TIRO-2110 file (N, C-alpha, C; in Angstrom, 1 decimal):
// TIRO-2110
-30.8, -15.4, -43.3, N, 1, A
-30.5, -16.1, -42.0, CA, 1, A
-31.4, -15.5, -40.9, C, 1, A
-32.1, -16.4, -40.3, N, 2, A
-32.9, -16.0, -39.2, CA, 2, A
-32.1, -15.8, -37.9, C, 2, A
-32.5, -14.8, -37.2, N, 3, A
-31.8, -14.4, -36.0, CA, 3, A
-32.7, -14.6, -34.8, C, 3, A
-32.2, -15.2, -33.7, N, 4, A
-33.0, -15.5, -32.5, CA, 4, A
-32.2, -14.8, -31.4, C, 4, A
-32.9, -14.1, -30.5, N, 5, A
-32.4, -13.6, -29.3, CA, 5, A
-33.1, -14.5, -28.2, C, 5, A
-32.3, -15.3, -27.5, N, 6, A
-32.8, -16.2, -26.5, CA, 6, A
-32.3, -15.6, -25.1, C, 6, A
-33.2, -15.1, -24.3, N, 7, A
-32.8, -14.4, -23.1, CA, 7, A
-33.5, -14.8, -21.9, C, 7, A
-32.9, -14.7, -20.8, N, 8, A
-33.5, -15.0, -19.5, CA, 8, A
-34.2, -13.7, -19.1, C, 8, A
-35.5, -13.9, -18.6, N, 9, A
-36.3, -12.8, -18.1, CA, 9, A
-37.2, -12.3, -19.1, C, 9, A
-38.3, -11.7, -18.6, N, 10, A
-39.3, -11.1, -19.5, CA, 10, A
-39.2, -9.6, -19.5, C, 10, A
-39.1, -9.0, -20.7, N, 11, A
-39.0, -7.6, -20.8, CA, 11, A
-40.4, -7.0, -20.8, C, 11, A
-40.6, -6.1, -19.8, N, 12, A
-41.9, -5.4, -19.7, CA, 12, A
-41.9, -4.2, -20.5, C, 12, A
-43.1, -3.6, -20.6, N, 13, A
-43.3, -2.3, -21.4, CA, 13, A
-42.5, -1.3, -20.7, C, 13, A
-41.9, -0.4, -21.4, N, 14, A
-41.1, 0.7, -20.9, CA, 14, A
-40.0, 1.1, -21.9, C, 14, A
-39.1, 2.0, -21.5, N, 15, A
-38.2, 2.6, -22.5, CA, 15, A
-37.3, 1.5, -23.1, C, 15, A
-36.8, 0.5, -22.3, N, 16, A
-36.0, -0.5, -22.9, CA, 16, A
-36.7, -1.3, -23.9, C, 16, A
-38.0, -1.6, -23.6, N, 17, A
-38.8, -2.4, -24.6, CA, 17, A
-39.0, -1.6, -25.9, C, 17, A
-39.3, -0.3, -25.7, N, 18, A
-39.5, 0.6, -26.9, CA, 18, A
-38.3, 0.6, -27.8, C, 18, A
-37.1, 0.7, -27.1, N, 19, A
-35.8, 0.7, -27.9, CA, 19, A
-35.6, -0.6, -28.6, C, 19, A
-35.8, -1.7, -27.9, N, 20, A
-35.6, -3.0, -28.4, CA, 20, A
-36.5, -3.2, -29.7, C, 20, A
-37.8, -2.9, -29.5, N, 21, A
-38.7, -3.0, -30.6, CA, 21, A
-38.3, -2.1, -31.8, C, 21, A
-37.9, -0.9, -31.5, N, 22, A
-37.5, 0.0, -32.6, CA, 22, A
-36.3, -0.5, -33.4, C, 22, A
-35.3, -1.0, -32.7, N, 23, A
-34.1, -1.5, -33.4, CA, 23, A
-34.3, -2.8, -34.1, C, 23, A
-35.2, -3.6, -33.6, N, 24, A
-35.5, -4.9, -34.2, CA, 24, A
-36.3, -4.6, -35.5, C, 24, A
-37.2, -3.7, -35.4, N, 25, A
-38.0, -3.3, -36.6, CA, 25, A
-37.1, -2.7, -37.7, C, 25, A
-36.2, -1.9, -37.3, N, 26, A
-35.2, -1.3, -38.2, CA, 26, A
-34.3, -2.4, -38.9, C, 26, A
-33.9, -3.3, -38.0, N, 27, A
-33.0, -4.4, -38.5, CA, 27, A
-33.8, -5.2, -39.5, C, 27, A
-35.0, -5.6, -39.2, N, 28, A
-35.8, -6.4, -40.2, CA, 28, A
-36.0, -5.7, -41.5, C, 28, A
-36.3, -4.4, -41.5, N, 29, A
-36.5, -3.7, -42.7, CA, 29, A
-35.2, -3.6, -43.5, C, 29, A
-34.1, -3.3, -42.9, N, 30, A
-32.8, -3.2, -43.6, CA, 30, A
-32.2, -4.5, -43.9, C, 30, A
-32.4, -5.5, -43.1, N, 31, A
-31.8, -6.8, -43.3, CA, 31, A
-32.5, -7.7, -44.3, C, 31, A
-33.8, -7.4, -44.5, N, 32, A
-34.5, -8.3, -45.4, CA, 32, A
-33.8, -8.4, -46.8, C, 32, A
-33.4, -7.3, -47.4, N, 33, A
-32.7, -7.3, -48.7, CA, 33, A
-31.4, -8.0, -48.6, C, 33, A
-30.8, -8.2, -47.4, N, 34, A
-29.5, -8.8, -47.3, CA, 34, A
-29.6, -10.2, -46.8, C, 34, A
-30.8, -10.8, -46.8, N, 35, A
-31.1, -12.1, -46.3, CA, 35, A
-30.7, -12.3, -44.8, C, 35, A
-31.0, -11.2, -44.1, N, 36, A
-30.8, -11.2, -42.6, CA, 36, A
-32.1, -11.0, -42.0, C, 36, A
-32.5, -11.9, -41.1, N, 37, A
-33.8, -11.7, -40.4, CA, 37, A
-34.8, -12.7, -41.0, C, 37, A
-35.9, -12.8, -40.4, N, 38, A
-36.4, -12.0, -39.3, CA, 38, A
-35.8, -12.3, -37.9, C, 38, A
-36.1, -11.5, -36.9, N, 39, A
-35.7, -11.8, -35.6, CA, 39, A
-36.8, -12.3, -34.7, C, 39, A
-36.5, -13.3, -34.0, N, 40, A
-37.5, -13.8, -33.0, CA, 40, A
-36.8, -13.7, -31.6, C, 40, A
-37.6, -13.2, -30.7, N, 41, A
-37.1, -13.1, -29.3, CA, 41, A
-37.8, -14.2, -28.5, C, 41, A
-36.9, -15.0, -27.9, N, 42, A
-37.4, -16.1, -27.0, CA, 42, A
-37.0, -15.8, -25.6, C, 42, A
-38.0, -15.6, -24.7, N, 43, A
-37.8, -15.2, -23.3, CA, 43, A
-38.1, -16.4, -22.5, C, 43, A
-37.1, -16.8, -21.6, N, 44, A
-37.3, -17.9, -20.7, CA, 44, A
-37.2, -17.3, -19.3, C, 44, A
-37.9, -18.0, -18.4, N, 45, A
-37.9, -17.6, -17.0, CA, 45, A
-37.9, -18.8, -16.1, C, 45, A
-36.9, -18.8, -15.2, N, 46, A
-36.8, -19.9, -14.2, CA, 46, A
-37.6, -19.4, -13.0, C, 46, A
-38.8, -19.8, -12.9, N, 47, A
-39.7, -19.4, -11.9, CA, 47, A
-39.4, -19.9, -10.5, C, 47, A
-38.6, -21.0, -10.5, N, 48, A
-38.3, -21.6, -9.2, CA, 48, A
-37.0, -21.1, -8.7, C, 48, A
-36.3, -20.2, -9.4, N, 49, A
-35.1, -19.6, -9.0, CA, 49, A
-33.9, -20.6, -8.7, C, 49, A
-33.8, -21.6, -9.6, N, 50, A
-32.8, -22.6, -9.5, CA, 50, A
-31.4, -22.2, -10.0, C, 50, A
-31.3, -21.1, -10.6, N, 51, A
-30.0, -20.6, -11.1, CA, 51, A
-29.7, -20.9, -12.5, C, 51, A
-28.4, -20.6, -12.9, N, 52, A
-28.0, -20.7, -14.3, CA, 52, A
-28.1, -22.0, -14.9, C, 52, A
-27.9, -23.1, -14.1, N, 53, A
-28.1, -24.4, -14.7, CA, 53, A
-29.5, -24.7, -15.2, C, 53, A
-30.5, -24.3, -14.4, N, 54, A
-31.9, -24.4, -14.8, CA, 54, A
-32.2, -23.5, -15.9, C, 54, A
-31.7, -22.3, -15.9, N, 55, A
-31.9, -21.4, -17.0, CA, 55, A
-31.3, -22.0, -18.3, C, 55, A
-30.2, -22.6, -18.2, N, 56, A
-29.5, -23.2, -19.4, CA, 56, A
-30.4, -24.3, -20.1, C, 56, A
-31.1, -25.0, -19.2, N, 57, A
-32.1, -26.0, -19.8, CA, 57, A
-33.2, -25.3, -20.6, C, 57, A
-33.7, -24.3, -20.0, N, 58, A
-34.8, -23.5, -20.6, CA, 58, A
-34.3, -22.8, -21.9, C, 58, A
-33.1, -22.3, -21.9, N, 59, A
-32.5, -21.6, -23.0, CA, 59, A
-32.3, -22.6, -24.2, C, 59, A
-31.8, -23.8, -23.8, N, 60, A
-31.5, -24.8, -24.8, CA, 60, A
-32.8, -25.3, -25.5, C, 60, A
-33.9, -25.3, -24.8, N, 61, A
-35.2, -25.7, -25.4, CA, 61, A
-35.6, -24.6, -26.4, C, 61, A
-35.2, -23.4, -26.2, N, 62, A
-35.6, -22.3, -27.0, CA, 62, A
-34.8, -22.2, -28.3, C, 62, A
-33.7, -22.9, -28.3, N, 63, A
-32.8, -22.8, -29.5, CA, 63, A
-33.3, -23.6, -30.7, C, 63, A
-33.3, -22.9, -31.8, N, 64, A
-33.7, -23.7, -33.1, CA, 64, A
-32.7, -24.8, -33.3, C, 64, A
-33.1, -25.8, -33.9, N, 65, A
-32.2, -26.9, -34.3, CA, 65, A
-31.2, -26.5, -35.3, C, 65, A
-30.0, -26.9, -35.0, N, 66, A
-28.8, -26.6, -35.9, CA, 66, A
-28.4, -25.1, -35.9, C, 66, A
-28.9, -24.3, -35.0, N, 67, A
-28.6, -22.9, -34.9, CA, 67, A
-27.1, -22.7, -34.5, C, 67, A
-26.5, -21.7, -35.1, N, 68, A
-25.2, -21.3, -34.6, CA, 68, A
-25.4, -20.6, -33.2, C, 68, A
-24.7, -21.0, -32.2, N, 69, A
-24.9, -20.5, -30.9, CA, 69, A
-23.9, -19.4, -30.6, C, 69, A
-24.4, -18.2, -30.4, N, 70, A
-23.5, -17.1, -30.0, CA, 70, A
-23.9, -16.6, -28.7, C, 70, A
-23.0, -16.7, -27.7, N, 71, A
-23.4, -16.2, -26.4, CA, 71, A
-22.8, -14.8, -26.1, C, 71, A
-23.6, -14.1, -25.3, N, 72, A
-23.1, -12.8, -24.9, CA, 72, A
-22.4, -13.1, -23.6, C, 72, A
-21.1, -12.7, -23.5, N, 73, A
-20.2, -13.1, -22.4, CA, 73, A
-19.1, -12.1, -22.3, C, 73, A
-18.9, -11.6, -21.1, N, 74, A
-17.9, -10.5, -20.9, CA, 74, A
-16.5, -11.1, -21.2, C, 74, A
-16.4, -12.4, -21.2, N, 75, A
-15.1, -13.0, -21.6, CA, 75, A
-15.0, -13.3, -23.1, C, 75, A
-16.0, -12.9, -23.8, N, 76, A
-16.0, -13.1, -25.2, CA, 76, A
-15.2, -12.2, -26.0, C, 76, A
-15.3, -12.2, -27.3, N, 77, A
-14.6, -11.4, -28.3, CA, 77, A
-15.2, -10.0, -28.3, C, 77, A
-14.3, -9.0, -28.1, N, 78, A
-14.7, -7.6, -28.3, CA, 78, A
-14.3, -7.3, -29.7, C, 78, A
-15.3, -6.7, -30.4, N, 79, A
-15.0, -6.4, -31.8, CA, 79, A
-15.7, -5.1, -32.3, C, 79, A
-15.1, -4.4, -33.2, N, 80, A
-15.7, -3.2, -33.7, CA, 80, A
-17.0, -3.6, -34.5, C, 80, A
-17.9, -2.7, -34.7, N, 81, A
-19.1, -2.9, -35.4, CA, 81, A
-18.9, -3.5, -36.8, C, 81, A
-18.0, -2.9, -37.6, N, 82, A
-17.8, -3.5, -39.0, CA, 82, A
-17.4, -4.9, -38.9, C, 82, A
-16.6, -5.3, -38.0, N, 83, A
-16.2, -6.7, -37.9, CA, 83, A
-17.4, -7.6, -37.5, C, 83, A
-18.2, -7.1, -36.6, N, 84, A
-19.5, -7.8, -36.3, CA, 84, A
-20.3, -8.0, -37.5, C, 84, A
-20.5, -6.9, -38.3, N, 85, A
-21.2, -7.0, -39.5, CA, 85, A
-20.7, -8.1, -40.5, C, 85, A
-19.4, -8.1, -40.6, N, 86, A
-18.7, -9.1, -41.5, CA, 86, A
-18.9, -10.5, -41.0, C, 86, A
-18.9, -10.6, -39.6, N, 87, A
-19.1, -12.0, -39.0, CA, 87, A
-20.5, -12.5, -39.4, C, 87, A
-21.5, -11.6, -39.2, N, 88, A
-22.9, -12.0, -39.6, CA, 88, A
-23.0, -12.4, -41.1, C, 88, A
-22.4, -11.6, -41.9, N, 89, A
-22.4, -11.8, -43.4, CA, 89, A
-21.7, -13.1, -43.7, C, 89, A
-20.6, -13.4, -43.0, N, 90, A
-19.9, -14.7, -43.2, CA, 90, A
-20.7, -15.9, -42.8, C, 90, A
-21.4, -15.8, -41.7, N, 91, A
-22.3, -16.9, -41.3, CA, 91, A
-23.4, -17.1, -42.3, C, 91, A
-24.0, -16.0, -42.7, N, 92, A
-25.0, -16.1, -43.8, CA, 92, A
-24.5, -16.7, -45.0, C, 92, A
-23.3, -16.2, -45.5, N, 93, A
-22.7, -16.7, -46.7, CA, 93, A
-22.3, -18.1, -46.7, C, 93, A
-22.0, -18.6, -45.4, N, 94, A
-21.6, -20.0, -45.2, CA, 94, A
-22.8, -20.9, -45.2, C, 94, A
-24.0, -20.3, -45.4, N, 95, A
-25.2, -21.2, -45.4, CA, 95, A
-25.9, -21.4, -44.1, C, 95, A
-25.5, -20.7, -43.0, N, 96, A
-26.1, -20.8, -41.7, CA, 96, A
-27.5, -20.3, -41.8, C, 96, A
-28.5, -21.1, -41.5, N, 97, A
-29.9, -20.6, -41.6, CA, 97, A
-30.4, -20.0, -40.3, C, 97, A
-29.8, -20.3, -39.2, N, 98, A
-30.2, -19.7, -37.9, CA, 98, A
-29.0, -19.4, -37.1, C, 98, A
-29.1, -18.2, -36.4, N, 99, A
-28.1, -17.9, -35.4, CA, 99, A
-28.9, -17.5, -34.2, C, 99, A
-28.4, -18.0, -33.0, N, 100, A
-29.1, -17.7, -31.8, CA, 100, A
-28.1, -17.0, -30.8, C, 100, A
-28.5, -15.8, -30.5, N, 101, A
-27.7, -15.0, -29.5, CA, 101, A
-28.3, -15.3, -28.1, C, 101, A
-27.5, -15.7, -27.2, N, 102, A
-28.0, -16.1, -25.8, CA, 102, A
-27.5, -15.0, -24.8, C, 102, A
-28.5, -14.5, -24.1, N, 103, A
-28.2, -13.5, -23.0, CA, 103, A
-28.7, -14.2, -21.7, C, 103, A
-27.8, -14.4, -20.8, N, 104, A
-28.1, -15.1, -19.6, CA, 104, A
-28.7, -14.1, -18.6, C, 104, A
-29.0, -14.7, -17.4, N, 105, A
-29.6, -13.9, -16.3, CA, 105, A
-28.6, -13.4, -15.4, C, 105, A
-29.0, -13.1, -14.2, N, 106, A
-28.1, -12.5, -13.2, CA, 106, A
-26.9, -13.3, -12.8, C, 106, A
-27.0, -14.6, -12.9, N, 107, A
-25.9, -15.5, -12.6, CA, 107, A
-25.0, -15.9, -13.9, C, 107, A
-25.3, -15.2, -15.0, N, 108, A
-24.6, -15.5, -16.2, CA, 108, A
-25.1, -16.8, -16.9, C, 108, A
-24.3, -17.3, -17.8, N, 109, A
-24.7, -18.5, -18.6, CA, 109, A
-23.9, -19.7, -18.0, C, 109, A
-24.7, -20.8, -17.8, N, 110, A
-24.1, -22.0, -17.2, CA, 110, A
-22.9, -22.5, -18.0, C, 110, A
-22.0, -23.1, -17.4, N, 111, A
-20.8, -23.6, -18.0, CA, 111, A
-21.2, -24.6, -19.1, C, 111, A
-22.2, -25.4, -18.9, N, 112, A
-22.6, -26.5, -19.8, CA, 112, A
-23.1, -25.8, -21.1, C, 112, A
-23.8, -24.7, -21.1, N, 113, A
-24.2, -24.0, -22.3, CA, 113, A
-23.1, -23.2, -22.9, C, 113, A
-22.2, -22.6, -22.1, N, 114, A
-21.1, -21.9, -22.7, CA, 114, A
-20.2, -22.9, -23.5, C, 114, A
-20.1, -24.1, -23.1, N, 115, A
-19.3, -25.1, -23.8, CA, 115, A
-19.8, -25.4, -25.1, C, 115, A
-21.1, -25.2, -25.4, N, 116, A
-21.8, -25.5, -26.7, CA, 116, A
-21.7, -24.3, -27.6, C, 116, A
-21.2, -23.2, -27.1, N, 117, A
-21.2, -22.0, -28.0, CA, 117, A
-20.3, -22.1, -29.1, C, 117, A
-20.7, -21.6, -30.3, N, 118, A
-19.8, -21.5, -31.4, CA, 118, A
-19.1, -20.2, -31.5, C, 118, A
-19.6, -19.2, -30.7, N, 119, A
-19.1, -17.9, -30.8, CA, 119, A
-19.4, -17.2, -29.5, C, 119, A
-18.5, -16.4, -29.0, N, 120, A
-18.7, -15.6, -27.7, CA, 120, A
-18.4, -14.1, -28.0, C, 120, A
-19.4, -13.3, -27.8, N, 121, A
-19.3, -11.9, -28.1, CA, 121, A
-19.4, -11.1, -26.8, C, 121, A
-18.6, -10.1, -26.7, N, 122, A
-18.6, -9.2, -25.5, CA, 122, A
-18.8, -7.8, -25.9, C, 122, A
-19.5, -7.1, -25.0, N, 123, A
-19.7, -5.6, -25.2, CA, 123, A
-18.7, -4.9, -24.3, C, 123, A
-17.6, -5.6, -23.9, N, 124, A
-16.6, -5.0, -23.1, CA, 124, A
-16.5, -5.7, -21.8, C, 124, A
-15.5, -5.3, -21.0, N, 125, A
-15.2, -6.0, -19.7, CA, 125, A
-16.3, -5.7, -18.6, C, 125, A
-17.1, -4.7, -18.8, N, 126, A
-18.2, -4.4, -17.9, CA, 126, A
-19.3, -5.4, -18.1, C, 126, A
-20.0, -5.7, -17.0, N, 127, A
-21.2, -6.5, -17.1, CA, 127, A
-22.4, -5.6, -17.2, C, 127, A
-23.3, -5.9, -18.2, N, 128, A
-24.5, -5.0, -18.4, CA, 128, A
-25.7, -5.7, -18.0, C, 128, A
-26.7, -5.0, -17.5, N, 129, A
-28.0, -5.6, -17.2, CA, 129, A
-28.6, -6.3, -18.4, C, 129, A
-29.2, -7.5, -18.2, N, 130, A
-29.6, -8.2, -19.4, CA, 130, A
-30.6, -7.5, -20.2, C, 130, A
-31.4, -6.7, -19.7, N, 131, A
-32.4, -5.9, -20.5, CA, 131, A
-31.7, -4.9, -21.4, C, 131, A
-30.6, -4.3, -20.8, N, 132, A
-29.8, -3.3, -21.7, CA, 132, A
-29.0, -4.1, -22.7, C, 132, A
-28.5, -5.3, -22.3, N, 133, A
-27.8, -6.1, -23.3, CA, 133, A
-28.6, -6.4, -24.5, C, 133, A
-29.9, -6.7, -24.3, N, 134, A
-30.8, -7.0, -25.4, CA, 134, A
-30.9, -5.7, -26.4, C, 134, A
-31.0, -4.6, -25.8, N, 135, A
-31.1, -3.3, -26.6, CA, 135, A
-29.8, -3.1, -27.3, C, 135, A
-28.7, -3.3, -26.6, N, 136, A
-27.4, -3.1, -27.3, CA, 136, A
-27.2, -4.1, -28.4, C, 136, A
-27.6, -5.3, -28.2, N, 137, A
-27.5, -6.3, -29.3, CA, 137, A
-28.4, -6.0, -30.4, C, 137, A
-29.6, -5.5, -30.2, N, 138, A
-30.5, -5.2, -31.3, CA, 138, A
-30.0, -4.0, -32.1, C, 138, A
-29.4, -3.0, -31.4, N, 139, A
-28.8, -1.9, -32.1, CA, 139, A
-27.6, -2.3, -32.9, C, 139, A
-26.8, -3.2, -32.4, N, 140, A
-25.7, -3.7, -33.2, CA, 140, A
-26.1, -4.5, -34.4, C, 140, A
-27.2, -5.3, -34.2, N, 141, A
-27.7, -6.0, -35.4, CA, 141, A
-28.2, -5.0, -36.5, C, 141, A
-28.9, -4.0, -36.1, N, 142, A
-29.3, -3.0, -37.0, CA, 142, A
-28.1, -2.3, -37.6, C, 142, A
-27.1, -1.9, -36.8, N, 143, A
-25.9, -1.2, -37.3, CA, 143, A
-25.2, -2.1, -38.3, C, 143, A
-25.1, -3.4, -38.0, N, 144, A
-24.5, -4.4, -38.9, CA, 144, A
-25.2, -4.4, -40.3, C, 144, A
-26.5, -4.4, -40.3, N, 145, A
-27.3, -4.4, -41.5, CA, 145, A
-27.0, -3.1, -42.3, C, 145, A
-26.9, -2.0, -41.6, N, 146, A
-26.7, -0.7, -42.3, CA, 146, A
-25.3, -0.7, -42.9, C, 146, A
-24.3, -1.3, -42.2, N, 147, A
-23.0, -1.3, -42.7, CA, 147, A
-22.9, -2.2, -44.0, C, 147, A
-23.6, -3.3, -43.9, N, 148, A
-23.6, -4.2, -45.1, CA, 148, A
-24.4, -3.7, -46.2, C, 148, A
-25.3, -2.8, -46.0, N, 149, A
-26.1, -2.2, -47.1, CA, 149, A
-25.5, -0.9, -47.6, C, 149, A
-24.5, -0.4, -46.9, N, 150, A
-23.8, 0.8, -47.4, CA, 150, A
-24.5, 2.1, -46.9, C, 150, A
-25.4, 1.9, -45.9, N, 151, A
-26.1, 3.1, -45.4, CA, 151, A
-25.2, 4.0, -44.6, C, 151, A
-25.4, 5.3, -44.5, N, 152, A
-24.6, 6.2, -43.7, CA, 152, A
-24.8, 6.1, -42.2, C, 152, A
-25.7, 5.3, -41.7, N, 153, A
-26.0, 5.2, -40.3, CA, 153, A
-24.7, 5.1, -39.5, C, 153, A
-23.8, 4.2, -39.9, N, 154, A
-22.5, 3.9, -39.2, CA, 154, A
-21.5, 4.9, -39.7, C, 154, A
-20.9, 5.6, -38.8, N, 155, A
-19.8, 6.5, -39.1, CA, 155, A
-18.6, 6.1, -38.3, C, 155, A
-17.4, 6.1, -38.9, N, 156, A
-16.2, 5.8, -38.2, CA, 156, A
-15.4, 7.0, -37.9, C, 156, A
END
C-alpha cells in the first residue's frame, strides 16, 4: 500500500527535515516486506494566501485517484500506536492501494475536504505546527511498521 503525505507548506532543510527523511527512510525499509510503502510527500503552497479553501483545492489535486483519505485533525480519533498499526494493516489487507494523510496549514483543513475524509486522526487535543506534525506522522508510520514486523522498537 502506497502512502502519501499531502501537506500545506514547503519543508526547508533543517532539523525537522532531517527527522522526516530519517523516519520515512526507516519506514520504507521496514515496511517494504509488509507491503507498506513507498511514501511520497506532496507539498502544496497557496502563494496567494487565499486560506484553507484554496489550500483544499491544491491538496485535492495532489491526492492519488481512489486513495483512502486520512486527515490529521485535532477533532479526530486519538489512538495508541498499536491500534494505528492495526488500522494501516487493515487498510492494506482490505486491498487499499493508496492512503493519503493530509496535513493542513495554519487555518486547518477546509470543511469541504474534511467532509471527504475516510478517517480522521489526532495526535491529541493540542494543535501542532504542521512541520512537526509531518515528523510525528512519519515516526508513527515507522513505529507501525516495526509493530507489524515484531521489531522491539515499540515498547509498551
